[in-house]
C-alpha positions in Angstrom: 0.7 138.9 -90.5 3.0 136.5 -92.1 6.9 137.6 -92.9 8.4 138.1 -96.1 10.5 135.0 -96.0 7.5 132.7 -94.9 5.5 134.3 -98.2 8.3 133.3 -100.7 8.7 130.0 -98.8 5.5 129.4 -99.6 5.2 130.3 -103.3 8.1 127.6 -103.4 6.1 124.7 -102.2 3.3 125.5 -104.3 5.2 126.5 -107.1 7.2 122.9 -106.3 4.3 121.3 -106.2 2.8 122.6 -109.2 6.2 121.4 -110.9 6.0 117.7 -109.9 2.1 117.6 -110.4 2.2 118.3 -114.4 5.5 116.0 -114.2 3.7 113.4 -112.5 0.2 113.6 -114.6 2.3 114.3 -118.3 5.1 112.2 -117.8 3.9 109.0 -115.7 -0.1 109.2 -116.9 1.9 107.5 -120.7 3.1 103.9 -117.9 -0.2 103.8 -116.5 -1.8 100.1 -117.6 -4.6 99.9 -120.4 -5.7 96.8 -118.9 -8.9 96.4 -117.0 -8.6 96.8 -113.4 -10.1 94.6 -110.5 -13.4 96.2 -110.7 -13.7 95.7 -114.6 -12.4 92.5 -114.4 -15.1 91.3 -112.0 -17.9 93.4 -113.5 -17.3 90.8 -116.4 -17.1 88.1 -114.9 -19.7 85.1 -115.9 -20.0 86.9 -119.4 -18.7 85.8 -123.1 -17.4 88.5 -124.3 -17.8 89.5 -128.4 -14.7 90.2 -130.5 -14.7 94.0 -129.1 -14.7 93.0 -125.2 -17.6 94.0 -124.6 -20.2 91.9 -122.8 -22.6 89.4 -125.2 -24.1 86.7 -123.3 -24.0 85.6 -120.0 -25.1 86.5 -116.9 -22.7 89.8 -115.4 -23.1 93.0 -114.1 -21.3 94.7 -117.0 -24.8 93.4 -119.1 -26.3 96.3 -117.0 -24.0 98.8 -118.1 -25.0 102.2 -119.9 -22.7 104.5 -121.7 -22.0 107.4 -119.3 -23.5 110.5 -119.9 -20.1 112.5 -120.6 -18.3 109.5 -122.3 -18.4 111.4 -125.8 -16.6 114.5 -123.9 -13.2 115.9 -125.0 -11.4 113.9 -122.4 -13.7 110.5 -122.2 -11.1 107.7 -121.9 -7.7 110.1 -120.6 -7.0 111.2 -123.9 -7.9 114.6 -125.9 -10.9 114.1 -127.9 -10.5 110.2 -127.4 -6.8 110.8 -129.6 -4.1 108.1 -129.2 -0.9 109.9 -127.7 -2.7 112.3 -125.7 -3.0 110.9 -121.9 -0.1 113.1 -121.1 -1.7 116.5 -122.0 -5.0 115.4 -121.0 -3.1 114.8 -117.2 -2.0 118.1 -117.4 -5.9 119.5 -118.4 -7.1 117.8 -115.0 -4.2 118.9 -112.9 -5.1 122.6 -114.2 -8.8 122.4 -113.7 -8.3 120.5 -110.7 -6.4 123.5 -109.2 -8.0 126.2 -110.5 -11.4 124.9 -109.3 -9.6 123.4 -105.3 -8.3 127.5 -105.9 -11.6 129.4 -106.5 -13.1 126.6 -103.7 -10.0 128.1 -101.1 -10.5 132.0 -102.1 -14.1 131.7 -102.0 -14.1 129.9 -98.9 -11.3 131.5 -96.7 -11.8 133.3 -93.3 -11.4 137.1 -93.7 -11.0 139.6 -91.5 -13.8 140.9 -89.5 -12.6 144.9 -89.6 
């Protein structure tokens, strides 16, 4: 059995964790680079690109890429509905959904007292 002090300490830790996670997702996400990452650069090597940045010719891995099945979902491209300036809100929603799913799994899979 845990003492009341231990329970309060754990609650304080989890609340602090939640606040920090929400601040990072909601605030720091605006500073993320919009430039292609290394994987995008490698898949585009060997291609000629059209004006919109899509592969138009040449030989590269990206020419075989299809649209993602969830590309039209509300949080696609790390924004709400594709809107500019909504990356912070999308990050907060992502953190909350992840914590709810993880918390639900921990609750379902927790050890139970056999009594």
